[in-house]
N, C-alpha and C positions, 0 to 999 in steps of 0.2 A: 221541248226545246223552246227557250224563251226569246222574245225580241229584246233588243238592247238599245235601239235608237242612237247608235253611235254615229257621229257626223263624219267619221273617217272609216276607211275599209278596216274591218275587224279581222284579227288573226285568230280569235277564239270564238267559240260558241257557248252560249249560256244555257244551263239546264236547271230544272227544278225536280228533285226527287220526291215523289209522292209519299214514299214510305218514311224517308228521313226528315221530310219537311224542311229541306235545305236546298239552297241554290249554289251553283259553282260553275266555273268556266273551264273549258278544255281547249287547249291550242289545236288549231286546224291547219292542214296543209294549204298551199296555194292552189287555185286563186283565192284571194281574201274572202273569208266567209261572208262578209258584209256585201259582197257582190253577187251572192248566190240567192236563187229563189228555190225553195224546196217544194217539189210537186208530188212527193210520195215518201212513204216510210214503211218499210217491211223488214222483218227479221233482223232488226238492229242496224239496217242500212238506210241512208237517206238517198233519194233520187233528186239531184239538184241541177238547176239550169244556171249557167254562168252569164256574164254580161254580154256574151256573144250568142246567147240562147242555145248553147251546146249542153247536152245532158251528160251526167256521169253519176256513178254510184259512189257514195262516200260512207265509210264507217267512222262516225265521229268519235268513237272511243279509241280505235287503233290508228286512225289517220289513213287507212288504206283507201285507195281510189281506183275506180275502173271506168275508163272512157266508154261511152255508148256511141252508136253510129252517128255520124254527122247529121245535123238538121237538114242539110241540103240533099240528103238521100230520100227525103220525102219528095214525091214527084211534083208537089204543088208549091215547093219552096225553092226560090232561086236567090243566090247571093249576088249583090252588086258590089264590085270592088273598085278601088282607086288604082292609079298607075303603079303603086307599089304592092298591089295584091291584097291590101287590107280591106276587110269587109266594111262597107259604109252603110249598107241597108240590106234588107231582105224584101223580095217581092213575093207576096202570097197570092196564088191564083185560086180564087173561089170556084170559078167555073169558066168555060170557054166563052160565054156570052158577054162577060164584063171584064174590063181591064184589071190587072193585078193591083192589090193594095200594098203600099210600101210601109215598112216598119223599120224603125231604128234597131240596130243589132240587139240592144238590151230590152227592147219593148216587145219583140215578137213572142218571147216566152210567156208573157202574161196572157196572150190570146191563144197561142197554139196548144199549150199543155194543160189539160184538165186534171188528170190524175195518173200516176204510174204505180204499178204493183209488181213486186218481185216474187218469183215463184218459191225461192228458197235461198238460204244463206250461201253466197258464193264460196267455192272451195279453191284454195290456193293450190294450183297444179305444180308450178315450178318457180320458186322464188329466185330472183336473179342473184348471181354471185356478187361478192363485194367488189370485184374488179370489173363488173359488167355494167353498162349503162342501159341495158334493156329493161323494159317494164316487166313486173311479175305477170305470170300467166294464171288466169282464173277460169274455172269451169263450173258446170252443173247449176246454171241459173238461166232464167228467162225473164224478161221485162215485158209486161203488158201495159200498153199506154192508151188512155182515152184522150183523144186529140180533136182539135178543130181543124178545118171547118166541119160543122154538123156532127160533132161528138162521135167520131168514128173510132175504130180500133186499129192498132198496129202492135207489132211485137218484134223483139230482137233477142236472139239466143246468145250465149257466151261465144265470143269470137266473131259474131256477125259484123259485116262491114256496112250494112245498110238496114234500114227499117223495112219490115214486110207489112204491107197494108192488108187488112182483112175486109173483104168486100161485103158490106152489110148496108146497102144504100137506103133501105127503108126503116132502119133502126137508129135510135137516139140513145146512146149508152150513158148511164149516169154513175155507175159504180162497178167495181170488179174486185174479186178476191181470189186467192189461190186456196183451194180446199185442202183438207187434211190428207187427201189421197194424191195431192200434187196437181190437180186439174183446175184450170181457170174457170170460174163462173163469172158471168157478166149480168148486170141488172139493166134492163131497158126502162125507158122513162115511164111506161105504163105498168111496170112491175113484173114483167116477164123475166125469167131467169134462164140462161142458156149455159150449157157446159161445153167446153172447147177441146177439140183434138187439133193441135196445131200442125199436124202432118209430120213428115211428108206423105203424099205429094202436096196437097193443098189443105188449108185450115177448113174444118167443118165443125158444126155445132149440133147439139141436141137440146130441145126444150126440156128443162128440168121442172120448172114450176110455171103456172099460167099467169096471165096478166091480172093485176089487181085493180086496174082502172086508172085513168089519168087524174092526178091531183097536183096542183101547183105548189110544190114544196121540194126540199132537198130529200133525196132518198138514198138509203144505204143498204148494203147486203152484208149479213153477218152469219158465219157458221157457228151454231151452238154446239153441235156434235155431228159426227158422220150421219148423213141422212136427215139432218134437222137444220133448216135455214130460218133466219129472222130477217124480215124486211122492216126497216125503220123509216118512218116519215117524220121529218123535222120541219115544223112550221115556224116562220119568222114574221114579225110585224115591225113596222117602222118604229124606231125608238124615239120619235119626236111627236108630241112632247114627252119628256122623260117620264117613264113609268115609276110609280111609287115603290114597286117591289124590286126595281133594278138598282143594285148597290153601287154601280159604277158612277163616280161623281161627275163625269163629263159626258158630252153628247156622243152617242153611238148611232150609226146609221140605221141599224136594226138589231133586234134581240130575238133569241129563241124563246117562244112562248108556249109551244105545245109539242109533244112527241107522241106518236102512235106506233104501236108494234103489231106485227102480223107474223105468224109462224106457219111454216110449211114443213111437213114430214113426208118421207118417202112413202108412196102409196096413197097419199091424200089427193083429192081432186082439186082443191083450191087452198087459198090462204085463210087462216083463222085468226081473229083478233086475240091479242094477249093482254091479260090484266096485269096491273103493276105487281100484284101479290106474287106472281110467278117469277119475278125478277129479284126477290129479296136477297138472294145470295149471289147476285151477279152484278157486274158493272160493265157498261158499254163504253168504248172509246171510238169517237167519230171525228172525221175531219179529212184532211188530205192523206192521212195514214191509212193503211189497210185496216178496214173496219174490224173491230176486235171485241170479243166478249171474254171477260176475265172473271174467274170464280174467286170469291172471297176466301175460300179454303187455301188458295195459292197466294193470295195477296190480302191478308186480313186488315191491312191499314186503309183499304179503299172503302168507299161508301157503297153499301148494297142498294139495289133498287134505284140506281142512278145512271145518268148518261153524262160522261165526261166529253165535252165537245170543244173543238177549235173552229175558227172561222175558215170556211172553204167556199164562200160564195164567189160570184164572178169577180175575178181579180183585174186590177189595172195598176199601173205605176202609182197613180194618184191615190187609189184606195189603199194600197199596201203601205203608203207612207203617211197618209193624212187622216185616215178613218180608224177610230178605235175598234179593235177586232171583237167579234162576238165569241167570247171564250168563257167557259165556266162549267158548273156541274148542275144538271137539271134533275130535280127530285121527282121521280115518276109518281109518288104517292100524292103529294100536295101541289105539284106543278111549280115549285119555287126554284129560284135561281140562287146558286151559291158560288162564291169564288173558289177556284181550285187550288190556289196557293196564296201565300202572303206577299209574293213578289209583285212588282209593279207591272201588271199586264196591260196598263194603259199605253205602254210603249208599243210600237207598231211594226218595226222592221228588224230582222226578217220575220214574216208571219209565223206565229207559233205552230208547232206540230208535235203530235205524240210520237214517242220512239221507245221501243223495248230494246235496251242495249244488249249487245252480244260481243264477245271477244273470240276471235278465230283461234 
């Protein structure tokens, strides 16, 4: 999904098809797409936050939407309203010892939501009749959310009216996936992986893979196949002064300069480094999307031995609207950077994100 830099609220979303090498627009339902921030992409659905920082699921191909529980069901978020009941700001309570911090309704989303993952494609239970004003009913999905403060975990199942927090006070979560057996795996900042049973009665986890040690970089978790996990470390350096190998003609705040891969298999005691030669028939897709490994047998138009990445560093309103995103293809063999499409990715809003389209 491409940025468009429209100065007015957009009714359509722009996409670039990697196989067809073509871009196109698809009309989207309200609220205007230009008012949304995408914080996740799984199974063909986007997880978006509107200008009141409320989350919903959106299938950009069909236009189907599913509201997620209100942001005020997080126990640390309170809405401040005017005399007409309109939200004027949110108060975010970090801890009892300090006063809450105030956020404008459209600014809270940049801080609160790190990444959202969908367990499976929602199933339409009962479409409304043509004479009914009721919303359609959806089932068979769960959303796992990495959120602030302190990179915690929360989830919501189909039909839930509020978010359920998972109590992990000493862990700092940086990525999550839903495995091929339908179980959520989460990646901790030092590389430990845990598998989750969300209950009832209470969520519980089991350590799947041990820590890999702390390293100051972006980290991702990818399932290669059942019982095989890949941990990806993405290093970035400031792009000032402009690097000779960076093809982007304007200033970018930082660029991806190195990627390291580590594999864990069921029965192994620890992680093992992966050489680029092992990835010659595979392509990785990283960013705010559910981290994904794609075989060139299924998608021969992709580049093997490559990492397709979008920008998912710490977001702010200013960064999303003013800084050129770190987007491209990283060649694992020679460490070079390539553009992933011929479109103008110097545009910034909304931030680009990978999506694997599906039609219900």
